[in-house]
C-alpha positions as a printed NumPy array, in Angstrom:
array([[ 89.654, 133.557, 191.87 ],
       [ 91.421, 136.631, 190.466],
       [ 89.829, 138.454, 187.555],
       [ 93.3  , 138.752, 186.094],
       [ 94.009, 135.608, 183.988],
       [ 97.372, 134.817, 182.392],
       [ 96.866, 133.467, 178.851],
       [ 99.526, 131.833, 176.755],
       [ 99.415, 131.259, 173.044],
       [101.73 , 128.242, 172.473],
       [102.638, 126.806, 169.145],
       [105.259, 124.537, 167.548],
       [105.31 , 127.132, 164.64 ],
       [105.139, 130.901, 164.601],
       [102.038, 131.11 , 166.822],
       [100.357, 133.538, 164.539],
       [ 97.353, 131.305, 163.868],
       [ 96.769, 130.381, 167.498],
       [ 97.092, 133.987, 168.641],
       [ 94.602, 135.208, 166.092],
       [ 92.036, 132.542, 167.103],
       [ 92.812, 132.974, 170.811],
       [ 92.402, 136.756, 170.638],
       [ 88.945, 136.339, 168.977],
       [ 87.969, 133.876, 171.783],
       [ 88.995, 136.336, 174.627],
       [ 86.957, 139.165, 173.187],
       [ 83.854, 137.086, 173.869],
       [ 84.485, 137.513, 177.624],
       [ 84.114, 140.863, 179.277],
       [ 84.979, 141.686, 182.896],
       [ 88.342, 139.998, 182.89 ],
       [ 91.777, 141.326, 182.514],
       [ 93.709, 138.892, 180.307],
       [ 97.497, 139.095, 180.365],
       [ 98.673, 137.405, 177.217],
       [101.972, 135.99 , 176.087],
       [103.02 , 134.18 , 172.929],
       [105.493, 131.207, 173.054],
       [106.339, 130.194, 169.512],
       [108.44 , 127.289, 168.208],
       [107.963, 124.91 , 171.089],
       [108.898, 121.899, 169.005],
       [110.933, 119.751, 171.381],
       [110.817, 118.5  , 174.955],
       [113.303, 120.926, 176.354],
       [111.377, 123.962, 175.047],
       [108.158, 122.445, 176.277],
       [109.707, 122.071, 179.811],
       [110.759, 125.713, 179.777],
       [107.316, 126.82 , 178.513],
       [105.545, 124.734, 181.218],
       [107.61 , 126.286, 183.94 ],
       [106.998, 129.775, 182.642],
       [103.189, 129.091, 182.523],
       [103.25 , 127.589, 186.069],
       [105.076, 130.584, 187.45 ],
       [102.516, 132.925, 185.862],
       [ 99.715, 131.094, 187.601],
       [101.416, 131.416, 190.949],
       [102.244, 135.   , 190.413],
       [ 98.684, 136.01 , 189.576],
       [ 97.038, 133.471, 191.827],
       [ 94.918, 132.212, 188.856],
       [ 94.917, 129.12 , 186.711],
       [ 96.624, 130.017, 183.413],
       [ 94.935, 129.345, 180.132],
       [ 96.943, 127.799, 177.34 ],
       [ 95.505, 128.19 , 173.831],
       [ 97.681, 126.076, 171.57 ],
       [ 98.217, 124.249, 168.276],
       [100.795, 121.682, 169.356],
       [100.699, 118.562, 167.173],
       [103.142, 116.352, 169.188],
       [101.158, 114.584, 172.017],
       [104.248, 114.336, 174.232],
       [104.888, 118.046, 174.118],
       [101.202, 118.805, 174.729],
       [101.156, 116.46 , 177.726],
       [104.27 , 118.227, 179.16 ],
       [102.614, 121.617, 178.781],
       [ 99.473, 120.235, 180.511],
       [101.633, 119.41 , 183.606],
       [101.763, 123.211, 184.217],
       [ 98.197, 122.901, 185.606],
       [ 96.79 , 125.235, 182.983],
       [ 93.497, 124.898, 181.162],
       [ 94.589, 123.509, 177.767],
       [ 92.609, 124.596, 174.681],
       [ 93.667, 122.897, 171.432],
       [ 92.34 , 125.1  , 168.571],
       [ 92.328, 122.285, 166.025],
       [ 90.788, 119.564, 168.321],
       [ 87.156, 120.224, 167.55 ],
       [ 87.718, 119.952, 163.844],
       [ 90.162, 117.07 , 163.345],
       [ 87.88 , 114.175, 163.898],
       [ 84.989, 115.455, 161.734],
       [ 87.465, 116.223, 158.955],
       [ 89.04 , 112.727, 159.175],
       [ 85.645, 111.167, 158.966],
       [ 84.56 , 113.289, 156.101],
       [ 87.705, 112.922, 154.06 ],
       [ 88.397, 109.272, 154.963],
       [ 91.984, 110.197, 155.812],
       [ 93.993, 110.502, 158.988],
       [ 95.519, 113.851, 160.088],
       [ 99.161, 114.335, 159.041],
       [100.763, 116.246, 161.865],
       [103.111, 118.761, 160.376],
       [104.807, 121.574, 162.172],
       [104.84 , 125.163, 160.776],
       [102.661, 124.581, 157.657],
       [100.267, 127.451, 158.15 ],
       [102.902, 130.186, 157.927],
       [105.854, 128.395, 156.333],
       [106.929, 128.951, 152.726],
       [105.111, 126.042, 151.194],
       [104.194, 127.856, 147.951],
       [107.004, 130.013, 146.659],
       [104.838, 131.6  , 143.905],
       [102.389, 132.743, 146.417],
       [105.088, 133.963, 148.739],
       [106.63 , 136.043, 146.019],
       [103.25 , 137.513, 145.167],
       [103.009, 138.701, 148.746],
       [106.503, 140.144, 148.792],
       [105.737, 141.936, 145.521],
       [102.516, 143.25 , 146.864],
       [104.286, 144.625, 149.98 ],
       [106.948, 146.326, 147.749],
       [104.168, 147.828, 145.64 ],
       [102.34 , 149.139, 148.725],
       [105.476, 150.784, 150.053],
       [106.438, 152.352, 146.676],
       [102.885, 153.669, 146.167],
       [102.425, 155.042, 149.657],
       [101.048, 158.593, 150.027],
       [101.263, 159.224, 146.308],
       [105.004, 158.491, 146.024],
       [104.402, 156.721, 142.733],
       [101.424, 157.601, 140.661],
       [101.385, 154.855, 138.024],
       [ 98.49 , 152.828, 139.243],
       [ 98.141, 150.47 , 136.205],
       [ 99.15 , 147.421, 138.322],
       [ 97.203, 148.402, 141.403],
       [ 94.417, 146.104, 142.58 ],
       [ 92.909, 149.043, 144.492],
       [ 93.625, 152.588, 145.529],
       [ 92.562, 154.022, 148.883],
       [ 91.761, 157.719, 148.84 ],
       [ 91.546, 159.866, 152.024],
       [ 92.822, 162.872, 153.866],
       [ 96.145, 162.5  , 155.709],
       [ 96.071, 160.1  , 158.741],
       [ 92.779, 158.453, 158.017],
       [ 94.228, 154.924, 157.962],
       [ 95.357, 154.452, 154.339],
       [ 98.887, 153.283, 154.862],
       [ 98.305, 150.58 , 157.585],
       [ 95.385, 149.194, 155.583],
       [ 97.533, 148.949, 152.422],
       [100.256, 147.161, 154.313],
       [ 97.809, 144.731, 155.828],
       [ 96.237, 143.982, 152.436],
       [ 99.653, 143.34 , 150.953],
       [100.994, 141.198, 153.84 ],
       [ 97.884, 139.078, 154.395],
       [ 96.265, 138.882, 151.02 ],
       [ 98.955, 139.714, 148.456],
       [ 96.825, 142.638, 147.204],
       [ 98.617, 145.413, 145.401],
       [ 97.163, 148.374, 147.276],
       [ 98.133, 151.922, 146.596],
       [ 96.941, 154.983, 148.487],
       [ 96.455, 158.585, 147.491],
       [ 96.417, 161.462, 150.036],
       [ 93.997, 164.303, 149.3  ],
       [ 95.812, 167.625, 149.338],
       [ 94.344, 171.063, 149.831],
       [ 94.345, 171.583, 146.039],
       [ 92.406, 168.318, 145.539],
       [ 89.895, 169.239, 148.201],
       [ 89.112, 172.576, 146.525],
       [ 88.095, 170.818, 143.335],
       [ 84.713, 169.567, 142.387],
       [ 86.193, 166.403, 140.79 ],
       [ 88.513, 163.618, 141.427],
       [ 92.241, 164.477, 141.115],
       [ 93.322, 164.056, 137.468],
       [ 95.76 , 161.27 , 138.433],
       [ 92.912, 159.133, 139.706],
       [ 90.215, 159.583, 136.992],
       [ 91.413, 156.709, 134.873],
       [ 91.228, 154.309, 137.805],
       [ 87.793, 155.002, 139.079],
       [ 86.882, 151.333, 139.416],
       [ 89.842, 150.745, 141.694],
       [ 89.076, 153.635, 144.082],
       [ 87.779, 153.339, 147.649],
       [ 87.286, 156.347, 149.987],
       [ 88.191, 156.325, 153.616],
       [ 86.765, 158.954, 156.016],
       [ 87.069, 159.523, 159.749],
       [ 85.495, 161.48 , 162.569],
       [ 87.211, 164.986, 162.635],
       [ 87.636, 164.819, 166.418],
       [ 89.459, 161.49 , 166.105],
       [ 91.54 , 162.822, 163.255],
       [ 92.518, 165.789, 165.331],
       [ 93.751, 163.45 , 168.118],
       [ 95.849, 161.442, 165.676],
       [ 97.324, 164.513, 164.004],
       [ 98.109, 166.096, 167.391],
       [100.31 , 163.042, 168.19 ],
       [102.171, 163.57 , 164.904],
       [102.358, 167.4  , 164.763],
       [101.312, 168.908, 168.111],
       [ 99.67 , 172.32 , 168.025],
       [100.121, 172.747, 164.293],
       [ 97.54 , 174.077, 161.804],
       [ 97.569, 170.634, 160.314],
       [ 96.292, 169.194, 163.596],
       [ 93.668, 171.842, 164.469],
       [ 90.137, 170.58 , 164.786],
       [ 88.939, 173.277, 162.386],
       [ 91.313, 172.024, 159.745],
       [ 90.272, 168.421, 160.352],
       [ 86.58 , 169.292, 160.009],
       [ 87.151, 171.232, 156.832],
       [ 89.204, 168.455, 155.142],
       [ 86.838, 165.612, 156.108],
       [ 83.788, 167.547, 154.946],
       [ 85.462, 168.275, 151.573],
       [ 86.611, 164.717, 151.098],
       [ 83.224, 163.294, 151.988],
       [ 81.509, 165.72 , 149.558],
       [ 83.897, 164.56 , 146.827],
       [ 83.24 , 160.911, 147.477],
       [ 79.493, 161.572, 147.321],
       [ 79.714, 163.505, 144.141],
       [ 81.97 , 160.91 , 142.502],
       [ 79.856, 158.023, 143.922],
       [ 82.837, 156.253, 145.411],
       [ 82.347, 153.555, 147.949],
       [ 83.241, 154.906, 151.349],
       [ 83.943, 153.597, 154.896],
       [ 84.571, 155.416, 158.111],
       [ 87.748, 154.197, 159.966],
       [ 86.789, 155.897, 163.263],
       [ 85.718, 152.765, 165.025],
       [ 86.781, 150.181, 162.515],
       [ 89.797, 147.809, 162.764],
       [ 92.268, 147.427, 159.989],
       [ 91.081, 143.899, 159.507],
       [ 87.486, 145.058, 159.129],
       [ 88.48 , 147.868, 156.708],
       [ 90.437, 145.434, 154.561],
       [ 87.554, 142.963, 154.442],
       [ 85.058, 145.666, 153.492],
       [ 87.248, 147.112, 150.826],
       [ 87.951, 143.745, 149.156],
       [ 84.262, 142.759, 149.296],
       [ 83.093, 146.002, 147.84 ],
       [ 85.631, 146.038, 144.983],
       [ 85.065, 142.28 , 144.337],
       [ 88.557, 141.069, 145.126],
       [ 88.733, 137.35 , 145.984],
       [ 91.996, 136.561, 147.592],
       [ 93.068, 133.768, 149.907],
       [ 94.585, 134.796, 153.214],
       [ 98.243, 133.899, 153.748]])
């Protein structure tokens, strides 16, 4: 059988949950080339028929049995998808029966609950957090009184994507402050940050990796030179050490891992949206 396997994330909702779980599952298997595709909002028979045909065709095209990782709650739709000949993996199946036994209640099959707007207050908190992250990106706004945390780092070390992720998935009001040449020549934290020491978290990065990232943004500039990257990273790390700030390298760390480490270190307990 081919080492290339078509994988479909199928859901009667957005598909975000099943794709997240499915991706984690696939990372446990090396030596395979997984070609993934997400099919959301499969919530009626017609859409299920179209999805089944699409899955079947992928299997023929790659000469391999497709894998369908799904969260379909309607048995009729799930059965129709199964007619594609794919390996069907229901992400909720292992947990439903034990939960029903434990709670003494039968599952209520509802479509789109995980990522629907079921709590307007929580949803508005997330939107407000996103607006905060965007308005406090790269030192645009410097009033950090409402910030839950402030990421501090040299340019292109991963501050912005981490702040956006924290806002979108946890409703955290995350600001970020880019260290300038003037800041890096000082022995202390920038004056704007000193009142917010307990909210600060430093990010660092391997200079070679930083050079690669900056070259993509500004090729052959002084900003992107390896010498510049080495100097800035060394100065930033020295500052973090002097100021005893919690620090994490983003070189080989995903945004999800960075966010989790930052929240844990700063003691922020938030439920994921």
